[in-house]
C-alpha positions as CSV (number, residue, x, y, z in Angstrom):
1,M,26.4,-0.2,-33.8
2,N,23.3,-0.2,-35.5
3,K,22.0,-2.9,-37.9
4,T,22.2,-0.5,-41.3
5,V,25.9,0.0,-40.6
6,R,26.9,-4.0,-40.0
7,V,24.9,-4.7,-42.9
8,L,27.0,-2.4,-44.9
9,S,30.1,-3.3,-43.2
10,A,29.3,-7.0,-44.0
11,G,28.8,-6.1,-47.7
12,V,32.1,-3.9,-47.8
13,A,33.9,-6.7,-46.8
14,V,32.2,-9.4,-48.9
15,A,32.9,-7.3,-52.1
16,A,36.7,-6.2,-51.1
17,L,37.1,-9.9,-51.0
18,A,35.0,-10.7,-54.9
19,L,37.5,-8.0,-56.3
20,T,40.7,-9.7,-55.0
21,G,39.6,-12.6,-56.0
22,C,40.8,-14.4,-53.1
23,A,43.9,-14.4,-54.4
24,G,47.4,-14.6,-52.0
25,D,49.2,-11.8,-53.5
26,P,47.4,-9.3,-56.2
27,A,51.5,-9.0,-57.7
28,D,51.2,-12.8,-58.5
29,A,49.9,-13.9,-61.3
30,A,49.9,-17.5,-60.1
31,T,51.9,-19.9,-58.0
32,V,53.2,-23.5,-58.9
33,G,54.1,-25.3,-56.0
34,G,55.2,-22.7,-53.9
35,V,57.1,-20.3,-56.7
36,R,55.3,-17.4,-57.5
37,I,54.9,-16.2,-60.8
38,A,55.1,-12.1,-61.0
39,D,52.4,-10.3,-62.5
40,S,54.4,-8.3,-63.9
41,T,56.4,-11.1,-66.0
42,V,53.0,-12.6,-67.2
43,R,52.6,-8.9,-68.6
44,G,55.4,-8.5,-70.4
45,V,55.6,-11.8,-72.0
46,A,51.7,-11.1,-73.1
47,R,52.9,-7.7,-74.7
48,S,56.1,-9.4,-76.4
49,I,53.1,-11.8,-77.8
50,V,50.8,-9.2,-79.3
51,E,53.8,-7.2,-81.1
52,A,55.3,-10.7,-82.5
53,T,51.8,-12.1,-83.4
54,G,49.2,-9.5,-83.7
55,T,47.0,-12.1,-80.9
56,D,44.2,-10.5,-79.2
57,P,45.6,-9.0,-75.3
58,A,43.1,-11.2,-73.5
59,I,44.1,-14.5,-75.1
60,A,48.0,-13.5,-75.0
61,L,47.7,-12.7,-71.6
62,K,46.0,-16.1,-71.0
63,Q,48.3,-17.9,-72.8
64,A,51.4,-16.6,-71.0
65,T,50.2,-17.2,-67.9
66,Y,49.4,-20.9,-69.1
67,D,52.6,-21.2,-70.7
68,L,54.5,-19.8,-67.7
69,V,52.5,-22.1,-65.3
70,L,53.7,-24.9,-67.3
71,G,57.3,-23.8,-67.5
72,E,57.7,-23.6,-63.9
73,A,55.8,-26.8,-63.1
74,S,58.4,-28.5,-65.8
75,R,61.1,-26.7,-64.0
76,Q,60.0,-28.5,-60.8
77,I,59.3,-31.8,-62.3
78,A,62.4,-31.9,-63.8
79,A,64.6,-31.3,-60.8
80,A,62.5,-33.6,-58.6
81,S,63.0,-36.3,-61.6
82,G,66.6,-35.7,-62.1
83,T,65.8,-35.1,-65.6
84,A,68.1,-32.5,-67.7
85,V,67.0,-29.6,-69.8
86,S,69.6,-28.0,-71.3
87,V,69.9,-24.1,-72.9
88,A,70.7,-26.3,-75.8
89,D,67.7,-28.1,-75.9
90,R,65.6,-25.5,-75.2
91,T,66.6,-23.0,-77.6
92,A,66.6,-25.7,-80.4
93,V,62.5,-26.1,-79.4
94,V,61.8,-22.3,-79.5
95,G,63.7,-22.0,-82.7
96,Q,61.5,-24.2,-84.8
97,N,59.0,-21.9,-84.7
98,Q,59.4,-18.2,-86.0
99,L,57.1,-16.4,-84.4
100,A,57.9,-18.2,-80.9
101,A,61.6,-17.6,-81.8
102,A,60.8,-13.8,-82.5
103,V,59.1,-13.5,-78.9
104,S,62.0,-15.1,-77.0
105,A,64.0,-13.1,-78.7
106,T,62.7,-10.0,-76.3
107,E,63.8,-9.0,-72.8
108,A,60.3,-9.6,-71.8
109,G,59.8,-12.4,-73.9
110,A,62.5,-14.7,-72.6
111,P,61.0,-15.9,-69.7
112,W,58.1,-17.4,-71.9
113,G,60.7,-18.8,-74.2
114,E,62.7,-20.4,-71.6
115,A,59.3,-21.9,-70.1
116,V,57.8,-23.3,-73.7
117,G,61.2,-24.8,-74.4
118,T,61.8,-27.1,-70.8
119,T,57.8,-27.9,-70.9
120,Y,58.2,-29.6,-74.2
121,V,61.5,-31.1,-73.5
122,L,60.5,-32.4,-70.7
123,L,57.3,-33.9,-72.1
124,D,59.4,-35.3,-74.5
125,E,61.6,-37.0,-71.7
126,L,59.0,-38.4,-69.9
127,G,56.1,-38.6,-72.3
128,E,52.6,-37.2,-71.9
129,Q,50.9,-39.5,-68.8
130,K,54.1,-39.3,-66.9
131,Y,54.1,-35.7,-67.3
132,I,50.5,-35.2,-66.5
133,E,50.5,-37.4,-63.5
134,E,53.8,-35.6,-61.9
135,L,51.8,-32.4,-62.6
136,N,48.9,-33.0,-61.1
137,K,51.2,-33.7,-57.6
138,L,51.8,-29.9,-57.8
139,D,49.9,-27.3,-55.8
140,I,49.2,-24.7,-58.6
141,E,46.8,-22.0,-58.0
142,V,46.1,-19.4,-60.6
143,N,44.9,-15.9,-59.6
144,P,41.0,-15.7,-60.6
145,R,41.6,-12.1,-63.0
146,Y,43.8,-15.1,-65.3
147,G,41.2,-18.0,-65.0
148,R,41.1,-21.3,-62.5
149,W,43.7,-23.6,-62.9
150,D,42.2,-26.9,-64.3
151,A,44.3,-30.2,-63.1
152,A,41.6,-32.6,-65.0
153,G,42.1,-30.8,-68.2
154,V,45.6,-29.3,-67.3
155,T,44.9,-26.0,-68.7
156,I,43.6,-22.2,-67.4
157,A,39.6,-22.2,-67.3
158,D,38.4,-19.3,-68.7
159,A,38.2,-16.4,-66.4
160,P,35.0,-14.2,-66.1
161,L,34.6,-11.9,-68.9
162,S,34.8,-9.1,-67.0
163,N,38.1,-10.0,-65.3
164,A,40.0,-11.2,-68.3
165,A,39.3,-7.6,-70.1
166,T,40.4,-6.1,-66.7
167,A,43.4,-8.1,-66.6
168,A,44.5,-7.2,-70.3
169,N,43.7,-3.7,-70.2
170,A,45.8,-3.1,-66.8
């Protein structure tokens, strides 16, 4: 194989890795403690947020990803700590906000309502400091199309604009 072909082959391999963002499975928006959050779930929730609130699709996508990550983390923290989070408690939290209730009432938005409700109830039960300590024990990975998990800030850091725009329009 000549040198030009080897250089081109290496360049294609690097580009392929960059385009996939080194993510485990492109069908995953994130993983929390080994539990996968499907890209399709995030997109469905984001659509529900946009329809209920008129939020920009790229912002809704990031918010959906963040809330679903925290929701799964909260479920795992609750299970590990033996803290019960009832459906009634989750429903009461979500019902306090008309827009949150509207998003949660849709089939695609229901996972979001459960995630947000669980997170708020658990935060109230454990307190912010204990919650963050437990959260930081979990292995959280976000597909680079949606951003980067920032454990110190307990947030999803911005994705490059080209990635966010591509994810929102896909």
